[in-house]
C-alpha positions, 0 to 999 in steps of 0.5 A, spaced: 289 507 536 290 514 539 296 515 537 293 514 530 287 519 531 293 524 533 297 523 528 293 525 522 289 531 526 296 532 527 296 531 519 291 536 518 294 542 522 300 543 519 296 542 512 293 550 515 299 552 516 303 551 511 298 552 505 299 557 500 294 561 495 295 559 488 293 558 481 291 550 482 290 545 477 285 539 477 279 543 479 274 538 477 275 534 483 271 540 487 265 539 484 260 535 487 259 527 486 254 526 491 246 528 489 244 529 496 251 533 497 249 537 492 242 538 494 245 542 501 249 547 498 255 542 494 259 541 500 257 535 505 262 530 508 258 529 515 252 525 513 251 518 516 248 514 509 248 508 507 250 512 499 256 509 496 257 516 492 258 520 499 265 517 499 267 521 494 266 528 500 268 524 505 272 516 504 270 515 512 264 515 510 265 508 506 263 505 514 255 504 513 256 503 505 252 496 504 257 491 501 257 490 493 254 496 491 255 499 484 255 507 484 253 510 478 252 519 476 252 523 472 252 531 472 250 534 466 254 541 469 254 547 466 257 550 460 255 543 457 261 541 461 259 532 462 263 529 469 259 521 468 262 516 473 261 510 477 264 506 484 263 499 488 265 497 495 266 491 498 266 490 506 273 485 507 271 485 515 267 487 521 271 493 522 274 494 514 272 497 508 275 498 500 272 501 494 274 503 487 271 509 482 273 513 476 271 519 473 271 522 467 270 529 465 269 532 458 269 539 456 267 538 449 270 541 442 273 548 443 275 553 438 284 553 436 285 560 434 293 563 433 296 568 435 292 573 430 285 569 433 284 566 426 280 559 427 286 554 425 282 548 428 279 545 434 281 541 440 279 537 446 279 536 453 278 531 458 279 529 465 280 522 469 281 520 475 283 514 478 281 512 485 282 507 491 278 508 498 280 504 505 275 506 511 276 502 518 271 503 524 276 507 530 271 506 534 264 503 535 262 511 534 269 515 529 271 513 522 278 514 518 278 513 511 283 514 506 282 515 498 288 515 493 287 517 487 291 517 481 289 523 475 290 524 468 288 531 464 289 533 457 288 539 454 290 538 445 296 536 445 298 536 451 297 532 458 299 532 465 299 527 471 297 527 478 297 523 485 292 525 491 290 523 497 285 524 501 285 523 508 278 523 513 274 523 519 268 522 521 265 521 529 258 520 529 252 519 535 246 514 533 243 516 540 243 523 539 244 522 532 251 528 531 255 528 526 262 531 525 266 530 521 274 533 518 277 532 511 283 534 508 283 533 499 287 533 495 294 532 498 299 531 492 302 534 487 303 533 479 307 527 476 308 530 469 306 538 468 303 540 461 310 544 460 314 546 465 311 550 470 307 544 476 301 546 478 299 546 485 293 542 487 286 543 489 287 542 497 281 543 501 281 543 508 273 542 511 270 541 517 263 538 517 256 537 523 250 535 521 245 534 527 237 532 526 232 535 530 229 530 535 222 527 535 221 532 528 224 530 520 229 535 520 237 535 519 241 541 519 247 541 516 253 545 516 260 546 513 266 550 512 271 549 506 277 551 504 280 553 510 287 552 508 284 560 505 284 565 509 284 570 504 276 572 505 270 573 511 268 566 516 260 567 512 264 566 505 266 558 508 260 555 510 254 551 505 248 550 510 243 545 509 237 542 511 234 535 509 227 533 510 226 525 512 220 524 510 221 516 511 226 511 511 226 511 505 224 518 502 229 525 503 228 531 500 233 538 501 235 544 499 241 548 501 246 555 501 253 556 499 255 563 500 262 563 497 258 561 491 253 566 492 259 571 492 263 569 487 257 569 482 255 576 483 253 580 477 254 588 477 249 593 473 249 599 473 249 600 481 246 594 484 249 588 484 245 581 484 247 573 484 241 570 480 240 565 485 248 562 484 249 558 492 242 555 491 241 549 491 235 542 491 234 535 490 231 529 494 232 521 493 228 515 493 232 510 498 230 502 497 233 497 501 237 495 494 236 500 490 237 508 491 235 514 486 238 521 488 237 527 484 239 535 484 239 541 482 245 547 484 244 553 480 252 556 479 250 563 474 245 567 471 246 562 465 249 557 467 246 550 472 248 543 474 243 537 474 246 531 478 242 523 478 246 518 482 243 512 481 246 505 485 244 498 485 245 494 491 248 486 489 
C-alpha cells in the first residue's frame, strides 16, 4: 500500500516538472460541475460530502457517496453556452466504489464567413465527455481515485477525439474535521486532431485543504490550482471559500477565485476593475435521498454562470 501511494506521488511530481505552457484543447473540462464547489470559488477538491457531483473535481471523493445515486447537473454558462450531464454510482465492496458519467456542452449556432468576412452560412460546436470512476479506501482516513475520460469535440465539419485520466487522493480526519487532497487532472492526449496539429490537454495539478472551525458552523477551504504553470504569482493560484453548515442538511457558502479576477479585469482610462469577477455563492438542501444544490458565479462584466445539481438515491 505504501508503495502504491509513493508511486502516485511520484507521478504528481513528474507532471509538475514536465508540464509546459501551451495552448490547450477541451477547456470545458475546467468548468466546475459541482454546485457546492462552484459556490466556493469554482475549484474545490476537499469537500467530504454525500455529493456525487464532487467526483468530477476529485475521484477519491466517490468513496463517501451513497450507493445507487443518480446526479443530474445543468449549467447555464456565459455567452449562451449550455452544459448538462448525469452520473450514476455503485458500491461494489466495503472499500470500493465505481461510477459513470456523461457530459454535453452546446455552444449554439455561429456564423460561418469567408476570407472577406462575408457570411456563407452557420455552423455549430459541441463537446462530449464519457467518464468512468473508481475509488478505493486505502486506509480508514485515506482514499484514492481514478477517472478515465473519452472526449469528443465537434466544430462544424471538423472533430477531434482524446482520452484522459484524473488521479486523486483525499485524507480526511473526521475527529478534527480536516480534509487534504491532491489531484492531477486531464492527463492524456488527442487520438485524432481537428487537423494535422495536435493540441495539448488542459493538465491541472491541484492541492487543497478544508477545515471546519471547532464548535462553529463555518468550514474554510483553500485550493491551489494550475500548479504546473508558474508564470504568474502564487496568489493567483489560490481559490478560497467558506461554507456555513446551518444544519446537517442545509448549507450556504461563498468563494473567491483570484485568477479569474485577474484575467477578467477591464481597463477604463487609468482605472482597472474586475466588475466582481471571481466572486461566487450558493446553497443547498441535502436530505437523506434527495439533494438540490445551486451556485452563481461571476465570470465577466457581461457573463455569469448558474449551476444546478439534483441528486436522488434509489
